[in-house]
N, C-alpha and C positions, 0 to 999 in steps of 0.2 A: 641766545640756545647755542650750545656747544656743537662743533660738528659731529662729534660721536653721538651726540643726543639727536640730529637730525637725521644720521644715518640710521639709528635705532627705529624712528618713527617711520621713516622710507621702509624698512624692512617689515615692521608691523602691518603697514598698509597694503604690502605687495600680496597678493592671494597665495595661498599654499599650493593651489593646484591651477596649474595654467591650461591644461587640456582635459576637459570635461566630456564625458559621454552621457547623455541624456537617454535612458533608458525606459520605454514604456512596455510594461508587462501585462501581455494578455496569457494566463497560465490554461486556461481553458481552450485557447484557439479559438475565438468567435471570428477573428478576423481572416484565419484559414478556411472554416468550415462553412461561415456564412457568405464572406466575400470572394472566397477563392484566391486570397492574396497569400503569396509564398512568402515566408519569412527566412532570415532577418531583413526586414525593409530598412534601407539605410538612406539618408537625407531626407532634407526639408521636404522637398517636391514629393518625392516617392512616399513619404509619411501622409502629407496631404491627399495623395491620391488613393492610399489606403484607406485614410479615415473617410472618404468621400463614399468609397464604394461600401464600405461596412454601414454607413449611415444611410445609404439608399437601401440597402438589402433589409436591416433592421434599424429603423430610426430610434426605437426605444433602448437600443444597446448602449450601455454608459463606456463601453471601449472605444467607442469612436470619439466620445468626447476627452476620454484620458488622452489619445492621440493629439488631439488639437491642443489639449493642456501641454502634453511634452513639446510640441513644436512651439508654443508660447515660450515655454521655459527656456528653450534654445534659443529663441530670439532674445530674450533677455539677456541671457549670457553672453550672446556674442556682442551684443551694444555694450556690455560693461567690458569689453577687452578679452574676453575668454576666447580660447581656440575650443570650439564644442562641435559636436556631430549629435544628431538625434537618430535614434534608431527603434524599431518596434520588434519585439521577441515574443514568441508564442511557444506555449507549451503544446498539448494535446487534450481531446475532449474529455478525457477520462481522468485528467489531472494525476496526480501520483507521481511516482517515482520517473516513469517515462517522460511526463511533461518536463519535470526539474532539470533530467539529464539533457532534454531538448533544448531548453533555455539556455542552459550553462555552454552546450556547444555553440549554439547562435552568438553568444557574448565573446567567447574565446576567438570564433572567426572573424567578428568586427574588429576586434582588438589586434589581430594579425595586420591589418591595413591600417588602423588608427589608433595608435599607441596612445590611450588616455592614461593619466595617472590619478583620475577621480571619477566617480559616477554619480548620476542623479537620477534616482528610481521614482519612477511616476506610475500610480496604481491607482485603481478606483474601489480598493476593498483591501481588507485582511487576508483574503485567498492569495490575490496578487503578491502581497507582501511577504508572503512566508515562503519565497527564494531568496529574499534579501541574504541571509546568512551564507547561501551558496554562492551568489554572486559577489560576495565580501571576501570570499576565497581567491578570487580572480583579480579583482579590482578594488580599492579602496571606496567605498561609498559615503560621500560628503552631504547627501541630502536625501530626504525622502519627501514626496511630494504626492499627497492624495487629492484626487480630483472627485470634489464631492459636487453632486448636482443640485442645483436650486430648483425647488418644485414649489407649486403653490399650495398654500395650506387652506385654502377655501373649503367650505363642506364638499362643495361639488366635487372637487378634485378627489376628496377622502372617498365618497361614493364611488367614484369612478374606479379607483385603485382597488376599493373593495369588491366590486362587481368583477374587475379583472381577474382578480385572485380565485372569487368564487367560480368563474369560467375554468380557470385552469384546473380546479379541483374536480368540477363535473367532467369536462371533455379531455384533459390531458390524462392519458393512462399512466404517466409516471405518478401523478398524484392520486388520480381516481381510486387505483388499486387499494391504496390503503385506507385513504380518507371516506370512500363510500364502500368499498368491497367487502373490507371487515364489518363495520357496522352494518352492512346488509346481511350477511351471513349469520350474524349475532341475532339480529331482529326475526330473519326467518326460522333459525332454529328456536329460539325462544316463542315465536307464535306455535310451533309446532307442538314444543314441549308443554304450553299452556292447555292446547287444544286436547293432548291425547293424557294429560293428568301426570306426566312424569316432572313435575316441576324441578324438584331437588337434582334429579340427574341431569336434567338440562342446564341447569344454573353451574353445575361442576364442568359442563362440556364447556359452556360459555366463557367459563373464567379459563381454562386452558386454552381456548383458541384466543383469546384475547392476550393472555401472557405469552403464547406462541408467538404471537404477530409483533407485538412487542419486542421480543428476542431477535427476531429474525429482522427487523429493521434497525435496531439498536447496533447489532453486530455486522450489518450489511452482508447477511448470508444470503439474501436474493441476488445481490450484485455480484458476491463471490462464488455462488453457482452458475450464474451466467456467463461469467468471464470461463469457467472452469468447462463448461458445456457448450462453448461455442463451435460451431461446426466446421471446425478448422482440423488440419491434421494434429496439431500440438494440442488443441483443445479434446478432440476426440481420445488422443493417448492418456492424457490425464484424468479423463472420465473413466475410462476402460481399465486402467491401474489402479485407480480410487476405488472402484467398486470392487475390484477382483482383491485389492488388499483387505479392505475392509471384511470381505466374507471370509478370505483365509484367516484373518485375525479372530474372528468369532470363531471358527473350526478349531482354532487353539484351544479355546475353553473345552471342548468336546474332546480334543486329544488329552489333555491335561486330567480330565475325569477318568477317560479310560487307562490313562497309565498307572491310577492308583491301584493298588492290590485290592483293596476292600472294595465292595459294591458299594458305593455310596447312595445309590438310587433305591437299595434295597429298604423296605418299609421297618424292618428290627434295625437298621443301621440308624434311621432316620430317626426312628423313636429314642436312640440314645443321644441325639442332639448333634446337628450337623456341624455348629459352630466348634463343639468340642474335638471333632474329627479333624475340622481344618486346622484347629490349633495345634495338633500334632506335628511335630517337626518333620518326622518321616513322610508322613501322608502330603504335608505342603511340599516337602523337596519332590515327591513323586508328581505331585500335580504340576509344578512348576517345570521339571524335567520334560515331562509330557508336551506341555504347551509350548515352550520358547521355539522350537524349530519351526512349527507354522506360524507362531506369532513374528518371528523373524522374517519369515519368507512373504509374510502380509506386507511388513514393514519395508521389506527390499522392494518389493512390488509398486509400493506407491513412491519411495524415493526415486526408483528406476524410471518410473513414469514422469516424473518431474523434471529430471536428467534429460531423458530423451526429448521431453516437449522444449526445455530451453535450448537444447542443441539445436533442434530443428528450427527455432526462432533465431539463433544465433545470437543468445542472450549470455552476458558475462556472467550469470549467476550458475552457468555449468560448471564453473570452478567449484564453489561451495556445494553444489551438488554431488559432485565426484567426492568430496572430501566427507560429505555426510555419509554416503555408502561406504566409506572405508571405515568410519567410526563405528557404524551399525557392525561390519564384519568383526572389528577389535574387539568390540564389547561382547560378543558371542561366548569365546572361552571363558570370560570372568565369569558371566552369569551362568555358565553350565558348570563350572567348578564350584560354584555357590550351591548347585543343587546336590553335586557330590557330598559337599560338606554338610548338608541337612540329612541326606539319606545316608551316609556311610560314618558319619560321625569323625570325620578327617578333622585334622588340625587346620586353624585359620590361617596359617602360613601358607597354605597352599594357594590361597588368593592371590599371593603377592607376584608368583612368576607368569602367569597371564595377564594380569593387570599391568605390570612392567611393559611385557611385551605388546600390548594393544597400545599403551601410551607412546612406546618408541615408535611402532608404527605410524600412529597418527601424526606425531610432530614430524618425522621423517618426510611423510606424505604430504602435510600443511607446507613445510618449508620448500618442497620441489614443485609443490602446484604453484604457489604465490611466486616465486621466483621465476617460473616459466611464463607466469601472466605478465608479470612486471617488464621481463624481457621483450615481451610481443608488445606490450602496449606502452612502452617508452617511459616505464618507472610509475605509473598511476598507480593508486591504491584500490583495491578492489572494496567495495563498500555494498551494504546490503540495501 
């Protein structure tokens, strides 16, 4: 074998990454909420202590096993000659954007003291692995290890697991509200309808309730409302401005009808056909002209409440909230001119000046806001 081939073989055998960071991800922060451990947890001994605390608090939690799996992975890497470190990072209980932001901050803080050129991700499921693309923006990921629990497949164990889930459905309010509450309401209404003889009407009500329950659960309406109505200053402001904005928005419909010169509620007018009246260009323009002031005020109240709420929380989203308000104001002249075009039969070219002015204001404001943000935050890019 030539000297050149020997060097090539030695180069191929040399690992591409000599400093590896083993990252155990706990996106829902069980290690913090259950065991009271502050993250990031750095080092083998500290990780063992965190895993032991979590296992003592909740022996059935898979995150404790994931931490031990990460420690074993770390020891294997060290035995193979790698310079490695093991850490545990955690998000927040509600997961979502805040959890991902917290995880990436913790990874960056560890990398500032341990300069790794590769990472090994250890998780116990797909939820924790959803942060992989985010971590990969900070440090290259060379491997992903999933910790899968070995469980008994006996019939007794299956019955035990099934009984455990039945107990959760019966006694855990998080699940019983949907799995027991909704069927209970349907059965109660169905029984009352059968006794009273209103079978068809009750059936329609049952279908509506069931459909509404499915929609609420499918789109997380209950969780969204719970977050919006939390008894905090930010939550109360959001709830107040949302309700106020919706009421003002509904009032815009009445304002639009009152702006129409023809009394559209007159029985004689209704007899001629409301769709024909609304299809008239002038009438439609009068309706829009009367509605948009209240509609814009309602939307402004909602957007302003979101802005004030994020400002109180110190959230970075206040930048986009300010821009949203600017866009709303910039659009008003264009929409108003559109109503003049419908009512007064003006030229369509009259829409161009307010459109260009609004576009210029939006672009200038966006440039100024994001430059100011980057200057304060060291060049980071704001993302939703």
